[in-house]
Z-matrix of the N, CA and C atoms (Angstrom, degrees):
N
C 1 1.458
C 2 1.532 1 107.76
N 3 1.329 2 118.94 1 125.64
C 4 1.457 3 120.95 2 -179.22
C 5 1.524 4 111.15 3 -68.48
N 6 1.315 5 115.00 4 144.65
C 7 1.459 6 119.62 5 176.23
C 8 1.517 7 108.09 6 -83.59
N 9 1.328 8 116.64 7 136.94
C 10 1.457 9 120.45 8 -178.09
C 11 1.516 10 109.94 9 -121.64
N 12 1.298 11 115.78 10 156.62
C 13 1.455 12 122.24 11 -178.97
C 14 1.516 13 109.00 12 -128.67
N 15 1.306 14 115.97 13 136.98
C 16 1.453 15 121.46 14 176.07
C 17 1.516 16 107.12 15 -121.48
N 18 1.313 17 116.16 16 134.17
C 19 1.461 18 118.43 17 -175.88
C 20 1.520 19 110.77 18 -126.01
N 21 1.318 20 113.70 19 156.21
C 22 1.457 21 120.80 20 171.32
C 23 1.519 22 106.20 21 -129.43
N 24 1.303 23 115.37 22 128.13
C 25 1.453 24 121.27 23 178.28
C 26 1.512 25 106.79 24 -118.60
N 27 1.304 26 117.29 25 132.20
C 28 1.452 27 121.61 26 -179.90
C 29 1.518 28 107.77 27 -105.97
N 30 1.314 29 116.15 28 132.01
C 31 1.457 30 120.94 29 -179.65
C 32 1.514 31 109.92 30 -120.08
N 33 1.322 32 117.23 31 134.96
C 34 1.459 33 122.81 32 172.94
C 35 1.518 34 106.53 33 -110.33
N 36 1.310 35 115.89 34 119.81
C 37 1.451 36 120.98 35 -176.97
C 38 1.523 37 110.46 36 -85.43
N 39 1.324 38 117.27 37 164.58
C 40 1.451 39 122.42 38 -173.93
C 41 1.524 40 113.53 39 -57.87
N 42 1.291 41 118.75 40 -36.59
C 43 1.458 42 120.06 41 -177.97
C 44 1.530 43 111.91 42 -89.03
N 45 1.327 44 116.88 43 16.96
C 46 1.461 45 123.88 44 175.88
C 47 1.521 46 113.49 45 72.11
N 48 1.322 47 117.88 46 13.08
C 49 1.454 48 119.60 47 168.87
C 50 1.516 49 106.93 48 -77.58
N 51 1.284 50 116.48 49 157.49
C 52 1.457 51 119.41 50 -177.86
C 53 1.517 52 110.56 51 -126.15
N 54 1.301 53 115.12 52 152.79
C 55 1.454 54 121.57 53 172.36
C 56 1.517 55 107.55 54 -147.38
N 57 1.300 56 116.51 55 159.62
C 58 1.452 57 120.39 56 174.82
C 59 1.517 58 108.39 57 -123.51
N 60 1.314 59 115.01 58 152.22
C 61 1.447 60 121.21 59 174.10
C 62 1.518 61 106.82 60 -107.17
N 63 1.312 62 115.94 61 120.36
C 64 1.453 63 122.37 62 -177.40
C 65 1.529 64 108.16 63 -99.83
N 66 1.326 65 116.11 64 124.13
C 67 1.457 66 120.83 65 177.18
C 68 1.517 67 110.51 66 -97.75
N 69 1.326 68 116.44 67 122.04
C 70 1.460 69 122.33 68 176.59
C 71 1.525 70 106.67 69 -118.68
N 72 1.321 71 116.79 70 127.70
C 73 1.452 72 122.15 71 -174.10
C 74 1.528 73 110.61 72 -99.53
N 75 1.336 74 116.70 73 126.42
C 76 1.465 75 122.15 74 -179.56
C 77 1.524 76 109.53 75 -115.25
N 78 1.323 77 115.67 76 126.08
C 79 1.462 78 120.65 77 176.82
C 80 1.521 79 108.80 78 -109.54
N 81 1.330 80 115.63 79 126.87
C 82 1.458 81 121.45 80 177.70
C 83 1.526 82 109.82 81 -88.16
N 84 1.326 83 116.32 82 152.59
C 85 1.457 84 121.71 83 178.53
C 86 1.519 85 108.95 84 -125.82
N 87 1.315 86 115.43 85 115.06
C 88 1.465 87 121.38 86 175.96
C 89 1.512 88 108.32 87 -135.04
N 90 1.333 89 116.25 88 173.39
C 91 1.463 90 121.29 89 -173.15
C 92 1.526 91 112.90 90 -63.42
N 93 1.312 92 117.40 91 -26.15
C 94 1.460 93 119.09 92 179.22
C 95 1.520 94 109.90 93 -139.89
N 96 1.324 95 114.59 94 158.21
C 97 1.466 96 119.90 95 177.17
C 98 1.519 97 110.34 96 -63.20
N 99 1.340 98 116.76 97 -33.08
C 100 1.466 99 120.48 98 178.48
C 101 1.517 100 111.35 99 -63.17
N 102 1.345 101 116.99 100 -42.40
C 103 1.463 102 120.48 101 177.77
C 104 1.525 103 110.71 102 -61.90
N 105 1.328 104 116.16 103 -46.92
C 106 1.471 105 120.16 104 179.78
C 107 1.516 106 110.68 105 -59.50
N 108 1.332 107 116.61 106 -47.07
C 109 1.467 108 120.83 107 -179.02
C 110 1.520 109 111.04 108 -62.50
N 111 1.331 110 116.59 109 -40.27
C 112 1.464 111 120.45 110 179.54
C 113 1.535 112 111.17 111 -63.68
N 114 1.332 113 116.33 112 -46.53
C 115 1.465 114 119.33 113 -180.00
C 116 1.524 115 111.03 114 -66.50
N 117 1.321 116 117.43 115 -40.99
C 118 1.465 117 120.95 116 178.21
C 119 1.521 118 110.44 117 -59.08
N 120 1.321 119 116.16 118 -46.11
C 121 1.466 120 120.65 119 -179.14
C 122 1.525 121 110.86 120 -61.58
N 123 1.317 122 117.46 121 -43.55
C 124 1.467 123 121.22 122 179.41
C 125 1.529 124 111.38 123 -64.69
N 126 1.329 125 116.70 124 -41.15
C 127 1.468 126 120.79 125 178.69
C 128 1.528 127 110.07 126 -61.79
N 129 1.323 128 116.73 127 -46.55
C 130 1.461 129 120.97 128 -178.29
C 131 1.534 130 110.82 129 -63.54
N 132 1.321 131 116.97 130 -47.52
C 133 1.467 132 119.82 131 -178.80
C 134 1.520 133 111.79 132 -62.89
N 135 1.317 134 117.11 133 -42.84
C 136 1.469 135 121.04 134 -179.47
C 137 1.527 136 111.16 135 -67.05
N 138 1.338 137 116.87 136 -38.78
C 139 1.467 138 119.48 137 179.24
C 140 1.521 139 110.40 138 -65.01
N 141 1.308 140 116.65 139 -40.62
C 142 1.475 141 119.65 140 178.21
C 143 1.518 142 110.60 141 -62.20
N 144 1.316 143 116.18 142 -38.56
C 145 1.450 144 120.33 143 178.96
C 146 1.529 145 110.86 144 -64.43
N 147 1.329 146 116.65 145 -46.18
C 148 1.468 147 120.31 146 -178.11
C 149 1.521 148 112.82 147 -72.26
N 150 1.324 149 117.61 148 -29.86
C 151 1.458 150 120.22 149 -177.71
C 152 1.529 151 112.75 150 -89.21
N 153 1.326 152 117.40 151 -6.39
C 154 1.461 153 119.85 152 -179.88
C 155 1.524 154 110.30 153 -77.31
N 156 1.305 155 115.95 154 155.77
C 157 1.468 156 120.47 155 -178.86
C 158 1.518 157 111.57 156 -69.48
N 159 1.325 158 118.75 157 -24.21
C 160 1.459 159 120.56 158 -179.15
C 161 1.521 160 112.31 159 -77.43
N 162 1.316 161 117.00 160 -13.39
C 163 1.469 162 120.14 161 -178.41
C 164 1.524 163 112.31 162 -71.12
N 165 1.300 164 117.83 163 -24.81
C 166 1.460 165 121.37 164 -171.94
C 167 1.526 166 113.64 165 -55.35
N 168 1.310 167 117.43 166 -44.24
C 169 1.463 168 119.98 167 -178.09
C 170 1.524 169 112.44 168 -81.47
N 171 1.318 170 116.84 169 -37.05
C 172 1.459 171 121.29 170 -174.97
C 173 1.518 172 113.82 171 -70.42
N 174 1.313 173 116.85 172 -42.30
C 175 1.461 174 119.85 173 -170.33
C 176 1.525 175 111.70 174 -133.18
N 177 1.300 176 116.71 175 54.53
C 178 1.460 177 122.49 176 -175.70
C 179 1.526 178 112.26 177 -55.63
N 180 1.327 179 118.98 178 -45.57
C 181 1.462 180 120.12 179 -176.32
C 182 1.526 181 111.20 180 -65.52
N 183 1.332 182 117.56 181 -41.40
C 184 1.463 183 120.31 182 177.28
C 185 1.522 184 110.74 183 -65.09
N 186 1.310 185 115.98 184 -39.68
C 187 1.455 186 120.67 185 -179.64
C 188 1.525 187 110.73 186 -64.30
N 189 1.324 188 117.35 187 -38.23
C 190 1.463 189 120.53 188 177.01
C 191 1.527 190 111.01 189 -62.17
N 192 1.340 191 116.80 190 -42.75
C 193 1.465 192 120.51 191 177.94
C 194 1.533 193 110.68 192 -63.97
N 195 1.317 194 116.22 193 -41.50
C 196 1.462 195 121.43 194 179.73
C 197 1.529 196 110.11 195 -64.53
N 198 1.321 197 117.07 196 -43.83
C 199 1.469 198 121.36 197 177.53
C 200 1.528 199 111.05 198 -59.35
N 201 1.324 200 116.47 199 -38.15
C 202 1.464 201 120.72 200 178.95
C 203 1.531 202 110.61 201 -62.71
N 204 1.316 203 117.18 202 -40.84
C 205 1.468 204 120.85 203 176.62
C 206 1.532 205 110.76 204 -63.25
N 207 1.315 206 116.21 205 -39.23
C 208 1.469 207 120.41 206 -177.23
C 209 1.524 208 112.71 207 -73.66
N 210 1.330 209 118.43 208 -20.31
C 211 1.468 210 121.39 209 179.35
C 212 1.526 211 112.22 210 -63.40
N 213 1.327 212 116.92 211 -18.47
C 214 1.465 213 120.94 212 177.98
C 215 1.523 214 111.87 213 -58.92
N 216 1.326 215 116.50 214 -23.18
C 217 1.463 216 120.53 215 -175.86
C 218 1.518 217 112.90 216 -89.65
N 219 1.303 218 118.19 217 -5.61
C 220 1.461 219 121.97 218 177.47
C 221 1.511 220 112.50 219 95.56
N 222 1.315 221 114.34 220 168.39
C 223 1.466 222 120.86 221 -175.53
C 224 1.524 223 113.27 222 -73.73
N 225 1.318 224 117.18 223 -21.36
C 226 1.467 225 119.47 224 -176.05
C 227 1.525 226 112.15 225 -103.43
N 228 1.324 227 116.02 226 18.69
C 229 1.462 228 121.50 227 177.53
C 230 1.519 229 108.25 228 -132.70
N 231 1.320 230 115.78 229 132.41
C 232 1.460 231 121.38 230 179.78
C 233 1.519 232 109.68 231 -128.82
N 234 1.315 233 116.32 232 140.46
C 235 1.445 234 121.29 233 171.76
C 236 1.518 235 107.04 234 -84.09
N 237 1.325 236 116.48 235 123.55
C 238 1.453 237 119.67 236 -176.32
C 239 1.521 238 111.35 237 -91.66
N 240 1.312 239 117.31 238 -53.12
C 241 1.456 240 120.36 239 -174.11
C 242 1.519 241 109.36 240 -161.37
N 243 1.292 242 115.44 241 155.86
C 244 1.456 243 121.17 242 172.29
C 245 1.522 244 106.77 243 -111.16
N 246 1.295 245 118.07 244 122.54
C 247 1.456 246 122.42 245 -179.80
C 248 1.509 247 110.24 246 -115.78
N 249 1.282 248 116.77 247 147.77
C 250 1.454 249 121.43 248 -179.74
C 251 1.522 250 110.21 249 -106.98
N 252 1.318 251 117.07 250 125.75
C 253 1.462 252 121.94 251 168.94
C 254 1.523 253 103.60 252 -111.41
N 255 1.282 254 119.21 253 -101.45
C 256 1.467 255 122.80 254 166.98
C 257 1.510 256 108.15 255 -110.72
N 258 1.287 257 114.56 256 22.42
C 259 1.448 258 124.40 257 179.93
C 260 1.519 259 104.51 258 -165.20
N 261 1.307 260 116.99 259 -163.34
C 262 1.468 261 119.88 260 178.02
C 263 1.515 262 108.13 261 -117.01
N 264 1.306 263 116.05 262 128.61
C 265 1.460 264 122.21 263 178.87
C 266 1.525 265 107.79 264 -100.38
N 267 1.320 266 115.77 265 119.43
C 268 1.455 267 120.74 266 175.63
C 269 1.517 268 106.77 267 -97.88
N 270 1.303 269 116.74 268 126.96
C 271 1.453 270 121.29 269 179.71
C 272 1.521 271 108.98 270 -111.47
N 273 1.319 272 115.25 271 121.02
C 274 1.463 273 122.02 272 179.38
C 275 1.520 274 108.65 273 -111.90
N 276 1.327 275 117.45 274 129.96
C 277 1.456 276 121.45 275 172.98
C 278 1.521 277 106.98 276 -90.21
N 279 1.315 278 116.15 277 121.53
C 280 1.467 279 121.64 278 178.63
C 281 1.526 280 107.93 279 -111.17
N 282 1.319 281 116.15 280 121.48
C 283 1.458 282 121.37 281 -175.09
C 284 1.522 283 113.14 282 -87.25
N 285 1.322 284 117.29 283 -16.40
C 286 1.463 285 120.58 284 -178.62
C 287 1.524 286 109.63 285 -139.98
N 288 1.334 287 114.97 286 163.08
C 289 1.463 288 119.46 287 176.42
C 290 1.523 289 110.17 288 -64.66
N 291 1.325 290 117.99 289 -33.90
C 292 1.463 291 119.52 290 179.06
C 293 1.531 292 111.13 291 -66.97
N 294 1.321 293 117.50 292 -31.30
C 295 1.465 294 120.19 293 176.17
C 296 1.529 295 110.15 294 -66.18
N 297 1.337 296 116.67 295 -39.76
C 298 1.462 297 120.90 296 177.99
C 299 1.524 298 110.41 297 -65.87
N 300 1.338 299 117.11 298 -45.88
C 301 1.464 300 119.70 299 -178.56
C 302 1.534 301 111.06 300 -67.09
N 303 1.320 302 117.20 301 -35.26
C 304 1.463 303 120.61 302 177.31
C 305 1.532 304 110.24 303 -64.97
N 306 1.321 305 116.14 304 -43.32
C 307 1.456 306 120.34 305 177.70
C 308 1.526 307 110.63 306 -62.07
N 309 1.338 308 116.17 307 -40.61
C 310 1.473 309 119.81 308 178.91
C 311 1.535 310 110.94 309 -66.73
N 312 1.332 311 116.85 310 -39.33
C 313 1.465 312 120.15 311 176.66
C 314 1.535 313 110.69 312 -60.45
N 315 1.328 314 115.83 313 -40.54
C 316 1.460 315 120.09 314 176.89
C 317 1.529 316 110.48 315 -64.96
N 318 1.313 317 116.82 316 -37.99
C 319 1.460 318 120.95 317 178.56
C 320 1.526 319 110.22 318 -64.23
N 321 1.351 320 116.45 319 -47.09
C 322 1.470 321 121.49 320 -179.01
C 323 1.526 322 112.62 321 -61.66
N 324 1.326 323 116.69 322 -40.99
C 325 1.468 324 121.05 323 -175.46
C 326 1.530 325 113.31 324 -79.86
N 327 1.322 326 117.25 325 -11.25
C 328 1.461 327 120.65 326 -176.63
C 329 1.513 328 113.15 327 90.98
N 330 1.323 329 116.85 328 -5.66
C 331 1.464 330 121.15 329 -179.80
C 332 1.530 331 111.03 330 -65.76
N 333 1.342 332 117.14 331 -36.73
C 334 1.464 333 120.63 332 179.19
C 335 1.531 334 109.75 333 -64.39
N 336 1.322 335 116.64 334 -40.87
C 337 1.469 336 121.82 335 177.54
C 338 1.532 337 110.08 336 -57.74
N 339 1.329 338 116.79 337 -46.32
C 340 1.463 339 120.70 338 179.69
C 341 1.526 340 111.63 339 -65.98
N 342 1.321 341 116.65 340 -38.78
C 343 1.472 342 120.49 341 178.14
C 344 1.526 343 110.66 342 -64.24
N 345 1.323 344 116.50 343 -42.28
C 346 1.467 345 120.82 344 178.91
C 347 1.527 346 109.95 345 -63.60
N 348 1.322 347 117.15 346 -42.22
C 349 1.460 348 120.21 347 177.70
C 350 1.528 349 110.79 348 -61.29
N 351 1.327 350 117.37 349 -40.73
C 352 1.475 351 121.16 350 177.82
C 353 1.526 352 111.28 351 -64.17
N 354 1.329 353 116.65 352 -42.82
C 355 1.468 354 120.74 353 179.15
C 356 1.522 355 110.10 354 -63.09
N 357 1.332 356 116.97 355 -45.90
C 358 1.464 357 120.44 356 179.69
C 359 1.531 358 111.03 357 -63.37
N 360 1.331 359 117.07 358 -42.54
C 361 1.467 360 120.33 359 178.77
C 362 1.528 361 110.38 360 -61.13
N 363 1.321 362 116.51 361 -42.71
C 364 1.460 363 120.79 362 177.77
C 365 1.525 364 110.31 363 -60.82
N 366 1.329 365 116.46 364 -45.70
C 367 1.466 366 120.41 365 -178.22
C 368 1.528 367 112.29 366 -65.85
N 369 1.324 368 116.93 367 -24.15
C 370 1.471 369 121.34 368 176.52
C 371 1.526 370 111.77 369 -96.40
N 372 1.340 371 116.17 370 15.30
C 373 1.476 372 122.08 371 179.66
C 374 1.524 373 112.24 372 56.45
N 375 1.323 374 116.70 373 32.25
C 376 1.467 375 122.91 374 177.64
C 377 1.531 376 112.44 375 55.64
N 378 1.352 377 116.16 376 30.55
C 379 1.467 378 120.95 377 -178.32
C 380 1.527 379 112.76 378 -79.18
N 381 1.310 380 117.88 379 -19.70
C 382 1.455 381 120.86 380 -176.81
C 383 1.521 382 109.89 381 -146.90
N 384 1.301 383 116.10 382 157.38
C 385 1.458 384 120.81 383 173.01
C 386 1.525 385 108.00 384 -76.78
N 387 1.294 386 116.31 385 134.49
C 388 1.462 387 120.76 386 -179.40
C 389 1.519 388 109.23 387 -83.89
N 390 1.313 389 115.23 388 125.58
C 391 1.461 390 122.16 389 176.20
C 392 1.521 391 107.55 390 -110.71
N 393 1.306 392 115.84 391 102.75
C 394 1.456 393 121.32 392 -177.83
C 395 1.523 394 108.42 393 -97.57
N 396 1.330 395 115.80 394 111.05
C 397 1.460 396 120.76 395 -178.76
C 398 1.522 397 110.50 396 -67.07
N 399 1.322 398 116.09 397 -49.39
C 400 1.463 399 119.66 398 177.72
C 401 1.524 400 110.35 399 -158.03
N 402 1.312 401 113.82 400 158.54
C 403 1.459 402 122.96 401 176.16
C 404 1.521 403 105.90 402 -127.06
N 405 1.330 404 116.81 403 111.39
C 406 1.470 405 121.30 404 -173.29
C 407 1.524 406 111.15 405 -103.80
N 408 1.329 407 114.15 406 132.21
C 409 1.454 408 122.14 407 169.59
C 410 1.521 409 105.71 408 -148.63
N 411 1.342 410 117.42 409 89.28
C 412 1.462 411 120.73 410 -175.18
C 413 1.530 412 112.78 411 -57.31
N 414 1.314 413 115.20 412 142.69
C 415 1.456 414 122.27 413 -179.49
C 416 1.525 415 111.42 414 -56.20
N 417 1.321 416 117.70 415 -38.84
C 418 1.470 417 120.65 416 -179.09
C 419 1.533 418 111.02 417 -60.64
N 420 1.318 419 117.66 418 -36.48
C 421 1.466 420 120.20 419 178.74
C 422 1.526 421 111.63 420 -70.51
N 423 1.321 422 115.98 421 -38.52
C 424 1.464 423 120.03 422 175.36
C 425 1.527 424 110.10 423 -62.04
N 426 1.318 425 116.81 424 -44.64
C 427 1.466 426 121.06 425 179.83
C 428 1.518 427 111.61 426 -63.24
N 429 1.326 428 118.13 427 -35.04
C 430 1.476 429 121.01 428 176.35
C 431 1.522 430 110.79 429 -62.32
N 432 1.330 431 116.38 430 -40.39
C 433 1.468 432 119.96 431 177.63
C 434 1.525 433 110.43 432 -61.26
N 435 1.326 434 116.44 433 -45.39
C 436 1.463 435 120.33 434 -179.69
C 437 1.527 436 110.98 435 -63.57
N 438 1.336 437 117.24 436 -41.89
C 439 1.468 438 120.72 437 178.63
C 440 1.513 439 111.16 438 -61.76
N 441 1.320 440 116.25 439 -41.19
C 442 1.452 441 119.53 440 179.84
C 443 1.519 442 111.04 441 -59.11
N 444 1.330 443 116.40 442 -45.38
C 445 1.456 444 119.84 443 -179.80
C 446 1.527 445 112.36 444 -72.00
N 447 1.329 446 117.77 445 -15.18
C 448 1.464 447 119.38 446 179.64
C 449 1.530 448 111.71 447 -76.04
N 450 1.333 449 117.60 448 -18.50
C 451 1.454 450 119.49 449 175.55
C 452 1.523 451 109.54 450 -67.24
N 453 1.301 452 115.56 451 145.43
C 454 1.474 453 117.61 452 -179.93
C 455 1.511 454 110.63 453 -72.88
N 456 1.300 455 115.98 454 153.41
C 457 1.460 456 122.10 455 178.46
C 458 1.529 457 110.95 456 -59.17
N 459 1.302 458 117.63 457 -38.32
C 460 1.462 459 121.74 458 178.62
C 461 1.510 460 113.04 459 -64.64
N 462 1.343 461 116.70 460 -37.92
C 463 1.457 462 119.98 461 178.48
C 464 1.518 463 110.38 462 -63.59
N 465 1.327 464 117.83 463 -38.99
C 466 1.456 465 120.81 464 178.81
C 467 1.521 466 110.67 465 -64.23
N 468 1.335 467 116.45 466 -44.56
C 469 1.459 468 120.06 467 -179.57
C 470 1.524 469 110.70 468 -65.01
N 471 1.336 470 117.82 469 -46.29
C 472 1.457 471 121.03 470 179.79
C 473 1.518 472 111.37 471 -60.66
N 474 1.320 473 117.47 472 -42.38
C 475 1.454 474 121.76 473 -179.59
C 476 1.527 475 110.48 474 -62.98
N 477 1.315 476 116.22 475 -41.21
C 478 1.467 477 120.62 476 -179.20
C 479 1.521 478 110.58 477 -64.37
N 480 1.323 479 117.72 478 -44.52
C 481 1.450 480 120.43 479 -177.60
C 482 1.520 481 112.36 480 -72.14
N 483 1.331 482 118.58 481 -30.01
C 484 1.450 483 120.92 482 177.21
C 485 1.516 484 111.24 483 -66.85
N 486 1.342 485 117.55 484 -32.89
C 487 1.458 486 120.12 485 -178.71
C 488 1.525 487 111.67 486 -74.99
N 489 1.327 488 118.06 487 -25.80
C 490 1.468 489 120.94 488 -174.35
C 491 1.505 490 112.31 489 -68.83
C-alpha cells in the first residue's frame, strides 16, 4: 500500500486577508501499479496544462469545460494544482471558512469523490473509467483550517507586522 501525505499550507496575504490550502489525497485503483502510475502522470500533466496561464488562448473550449467542473466547489474555492506523490494530491484554496465547510460537506456526502472522478475523467479525455480507491482528508487537517479562520483578522495583521 503506498504511503500518502496530506498537507495544509496557510497563507497570509499582503492586505491581511487569509486563505488556506486544503490538501485532499486521491488514490487510484487499477489492475497494476504501472496502470495507476500512467494514469496519475497523465492526469497531473494535463491539469498543469489546463491550469497554466498559457492555456487560455490555446484551448479555450477545453478550459471552459474544465472551469464548469470546478464551479462545483463554489466561488470561494479554487483548485490550484494536482501533484503526484504515490497518489494524486488535489490542492484547493479556500478563501473563507464557509468554503472550507462546504468542501467538507461535499467530502462527507460523497459529492467531492464524484466531482474528483469527473475531473480526472475529463483530464484523461474520458478514455477510461476512473476507479478511485479512496479520497483522504483527515479530520485533524479540516480542524486546523477551521482554527486558522477562528483567529481574528486583526490578530493576523498584527502578527504579520510584528515579524517584519
